[in-house]
C-alpha positions in Angstrom: 23.9 -40.0 54.8 21.8 -41.1 51.7 22.7 -39.5 48.4 21.0 -37.1 47.1 18.9 -38.8 43.6 18.4 -35.4 42.2 22.0 -35.8 40.2 22.7 -38.8 39.3 20.7 -42.4 39.2 22.0 -45.3 41.0 23.2 -48.3 40.2 21.4 -48.8 37.0 22.4 -47.9 33.0 22.3 -44.2 33.0 19.1 -43.1 30.5 18.0 -47.0 31.3 13.8 -47.3 31.4 14.6 -49.3 34.8 16.9 -45.8 36.4 14.3 -43.6 36.2 11.9 -45.3 36.9 14.0 -46.4 40.9 15.6 -42.8 40.4 14.2 -40.1 38.4 16.0 -38.2 35.7 20.0 -39.1 36.3 21.2 -35.0 36.2 24.7 -35.7 35.6 24.3 -38.4 33.0 22.6 -35.4 30.7 25.5 -32.9 31.7 23.2 -30.8 33.5 24.9 -30.0 37.3 23.8 -31.1 40.3 20.1 -29.7 41.1 21.1 -27.9 44.6 23.9 -25.9 42.8 22.0 -25.0 40.0 18.8 -23.5 42.6 21.4 -22.1 45.1 20.4 -19.3 45.6 23.7 -17.7 47.3 26.0 -19.8 45.0 27.6 -21.5 47.5 27.3 -24.8 46.6 29.4 -25.0 43.6 29.5 -27.7 41.2 31.5 -28.6 37.6 35.5 -28.8 36.4 37.7 -28.4 39.6 40.2 -26.1 37.6 36.7 -23.5 37.0 35.5 -24.6 40.7 39.0 -23.2 41.4 39.1 -20.4 40.2 35.8 -18.9 41.2 37.1 -19.7 44.9 40.5 -17.9 44.2 37.8 -14.2 42.8 36.0 -14.8 45.8 38.6 -15.0 48.5 41.2 -12.6 46.7 37.0 -10.2 46.9 36.5 -11.2 50.0 39.5 -12.6 52.5 39.3 -15.2 54.3 39.3 -16.7 58.0 38.9 -13.2 60.1 39.3 -11.4 57.7 36.6 -12.3 56.0 33.1 -10.1 55.6 30.9 -10.0 57.5 33.3 -12.4 60.2 33.0 -9.1 62.8 29.7 -9.1 62.8 29.2 -13.3 62.6 31.9 -14.5 65.2 31.2 -10.8 66.9 30.1 -12.5 70.5 33.0 -14.9 70.7 35.5 -12.6 69.7 35.2 -10.3 73.1 35.2 -13.9 75.3 
């Protein structure tokens, strides 16, 4: 899979004219999050410091559960459970 160029430029120097002409803005070099993570309406895509992401994930698991105990699991997998 090719990488998305919304978040990072190519091999050219960060914020250089050549990089901008080929790839547009280099969001990561500008200190911004990847566009997909910023625009994700469900907040399922996370980006940033690993410790912060881990804490968010732990809070979600504690609140929603995980595996077959997760919120919505029975609705989403009702048919596969019955068989």
